[in-house]
C-alpha positions in Angstrom: -23.9 -24.3 17.0 -27.4 -22.8 17.4 -28.3 -21.7 20.8 -32.1 -22.3 21.2 -32.2 -20.2 24.4 -30.8 -17.2 22.8 -33.1 -17.6 19.8 -36.2 -17.6 22.1 -34.6 -15.0 24.4 -34.9 -17.1 27.4 -32.6 -18.4 30.2 -31.4 -21.9 30.2 -33.3 -22.2 33.5 -36.6 -21.2 31.7 -39.6 -23.3 32.5 -41.7 -24.8 29.7 -44.3 -22.1 30.4 -41.8 -19.4 30.0 -40.6 -20.9 26.8 -44.1 -21.2 25.5 -44.8 -17.5 26.3 -41.7 -16.3 24.5 -42.3 -18.6 21.6 -45.7 -17.2 21.0 -44.6 -13.6 21.3 -41.7 -14.1 18.8 -43.7 -16.3 16.4 -46.5 -13.7 16.3 -43.9 -10.9 15.7 -42.0 -12.8 12.9 -45.0 -14.8 11.4 -44.9 -14.8 7.5 -48.5 -13.6 7.5 -47.4 -10.4 9.4 -44.2 -10.0 7.4 -45.0 -10.8 3.7 -42.2 -10.9 1.3 -39.6 -10.7 4.2 -37.2 -13.5 3.9 -35.3 -12.6 6.9 -38.5 -12.7 9.1 -39.3 -16.0 7.5 -35.9 -17.4 8.4 -36.1 -16.2 12.0 -39.6 -17.7 12.2 -38.2 -21.0 11.2 -35.5 -20.8 13.8 -38.2 -19.8 16.5 -40.1 -23.0 15.7 -37.0 -25.1 15.7 -36.0 -23.6 19.0 -39.4 -24.3 20.5 -39.6 -27.8 19.3 -36.1 -28.6 20.8 -36.6 -26.9 24.1 -40.2 -28.1 24.8 -39.2 -31.8 24.4 -37.3 -32.9 27.5 -35.1 -35.4 25.6 -34.2 -32.9 22.8 -33.6 -30.2 25.5 -31.2 -32.4 27.5 -29.3 -33.2 24.2 -29.2 -29.6 23.5 -27.9 -28.6 26.9 -25.2 -31.4 26.6 -24.2 -30.2 23.2 -24.0 -26.5 24.5 -21.8 -27.6 27.3 -19.6 -29.6 25.0 -19.3 -26.6 22.8 -18.3 -24.3 25.7 -15.7 -26.9 26.8 -14.4 -27.0 23.2 -14.2 -23.2 23.2 -12.4 -23.0 26.5 -9.8 -25.6 25.4 -9.1 -23.7 22.3 -8.8 -20.5 24.2 -6.3 -22.0 26.7 -4.3 -23.6 23.8 -4.2 -20.2 22.2 -3.1 -18.5 25.3 -0.4 -21.2 25.9 0.9 -20.8 22.4 1.1 -17.0 22.9 3.0 -17.5 26.2 5.4 -19.8 24.4 6.0 -17.3 21.6 6.8 -14.6 24.3 9.2 -16.8 26.1 11.0 -17.6 22.8 11.3 -13.8 22.0 12.6 -13.1 25.6 15.2 -16.1 25.3 16.3 -14.7 22.0 16.8 -11.2 23.5 18.8 -12.7 26.4 20.9 -14.8 24.1 21.7 -11.6 22.0 22.6 -9.6 25.1 24.9 -12.4 26.3 26.4 -12.5 22.7 27.1 -8.7 22.9 28.5 -8.9 26.4 30.8 -11.6 25.3 32.1 -9.8 22.3 32.7 -6.7 24.5 34.5 -8.8 27.0 36.7 -10.6 24.2 37.3 -7.1 22.7 38.6 -5.8 26.1 40.9 -8.8 26.7 42.3 -8.5 23.1 43.0 -4.7 23.8 44.7 -5.5 26.9 42.1 -3.9 29.1 39.9 -5.4 31.6 37.2 -4.2 33.9 39.5 -5.2 36.8 42.3 -2.9 35.5 39.9 0.0 35.1 38.7 -0.4 38.7 42.1 -1.0 40.4 44.6 1.9 39.7 
């Protein structure tokens, strides 16, 4: 999603006057007449115009702010889901290691019992 504030290099709290000032500055810098045969400057100029159109209209700006907020919520949800998945994967690994250790200890204990030795016999003379 486009962030019109970043395109115009203004804060979300910028006033219409501040937006207008940055729009003029950037539009002058990237204007096609000033940058002939420069497709990148032309694309930036179009984005600057689109951003200005959306941020100077109160209804469009409110919708853009809402959409940005929804995008942040979506990204945060995805980040948390990823963290939870990574945590679960680590728990599974730890559980597998514990199960393996218990299995090895059980085998050692069974082997000691089969050989007629026990930890108790070794401790008590």
